[in-house]
N, C-alpha and C positions, 0 to 999 in steps of 0.2 A: 504494500500500500504506500502511496505517496502521501507525505504529510508536509504541510507548510506552516511555519510559525511566524507571526508578526508580533512585535513587542511594542507596548504603548506605555506612556507615563502620564500621570495626572496627580494633582494635589487635592486632598479632600480631608475634611474634619468630620469627626463623629464622636459619639459617647455611647457607652453600653449601660443602659438603665438596669439596675438591680445587681450589677457586678460590684464586688466589694474591693476591687483593686483600683489603681490609678485610672484605668480606662473608663471608670464611671463618670469622669469629668470630660468635658469637651477637649479634644486634642486632635492633632492632624498627623497625616502620613504623606509621604511621597510614594504613592502606589506605583507598582510596575505590574502590568497585565500582559500575560502571554496567551495569545489566541492561536490554537493549532487546528487547522482544517485539513480535510482530506476528501477523497472521493471513494465511493463504493465500487467504481469501475476498476477492475483489475488491469493494470498496465503491464503487458508483456513486451510491448513494442515502444519505441520512442513516441512521444506525443506529437501530433501533427502541429503545424504552424498555428499559433505563435509559440507552442511548446509549453503552455501553462495549463494547470488544472483550474487555477483562478489567479488573476493578476494581483500582485501585492498591493497595487494602487487601489483595486476594488476592495480588498480587505481593509485597507487603511480608511477609505471613505466610509465603509459600512460601520466599522467599529467607532470611528470618530463621531459619526452622526447619531448612532444608537446608544453609545455608552459615554465616551469621553466628554463630549460637549455637555452632557447632562450633569456629570459628576465633578468635573474639574472646577476647583475653587468653590465647591459647595460645602454646606454643612448638612450632614445626614443624621437625623435623629428619629427616634421612635415616638409614637403617640404617647406611650407611657412616660417617656422622658419629658415631653412637653407638658403633660398634666402636672408633673412635679415641679417644672421650671417654666411656667407660662411666658415669662418675658423673652425667652429665646425664640419664640415663634415670630417675632417681628423682624428677624434678619431677612435681608433681600435674597440671599442665596440659599435659603433653607429648603430642604426636601424632608418631608415627614412620611415615615413608613409605619405600617401597622406592627411590624416585627422589629426586633433589635438589629441595628446595622453592623453586625459582626462580619468578619471577612467571609465566613461561610454563607451567610444570608445574602451578602452582596454578590458573591459568586453565583449562587443559585438564581438570583435575579438576572445576572448577566447572561447565563447560559440560556435562560428562557427567552430573553430578548433576542439574542443572536440566532438561536434556532428558528425563531419566527421570521427572521429577515434574510436568511441564507438562500441562495438558489437551490432548487430541488436536487441537483446533482452533487452538491457540496455538503459535507457533513462536518459538524462541529465535533472534534474528537477529544479536545482537552482544553481547559483554560486554567491558568494559575494566576492567583492574585497575591502579590507580595505586599505585605504591610510594611515590612522592614526588609533590609537586605538579606536577612537570614530566617524570616518567618513568612510562610505563605499557606494559603488554602488552595486546594486543587480539586477540580471536577473533571472526571474522565467518563466519556460516553460508554454506555453498556454495549457490548458487542452483539 
């Protein structure tokens, strides 16, 4: 199987309501998102012109419009956090979710959005979301 990975970067803040550590407070990360795509078509021969299963530029445009532009320089909080801290909802760049904005939940959201926007012949195989340079959540498609 051929696989392509494109890497994206964005800045975002969040807080985890109900958590007892420092992440209960609003804080930010420099996120790194790895998006890996492939095709279910088995390639035994070279690809015909232009030689792509999907253009990296197409991946960039899709992920930027569906994910990066929404989250970059935003503040992602849960409804539960807002109930306890109502003054935070007046931020211009706030996104409010029903669930806690953990790396895992953000990743589940991203895979749902990307799967709904990909061409029929392209499959989302894996996404990794790094919150720090050595901590990430990963989603891998079921075979």
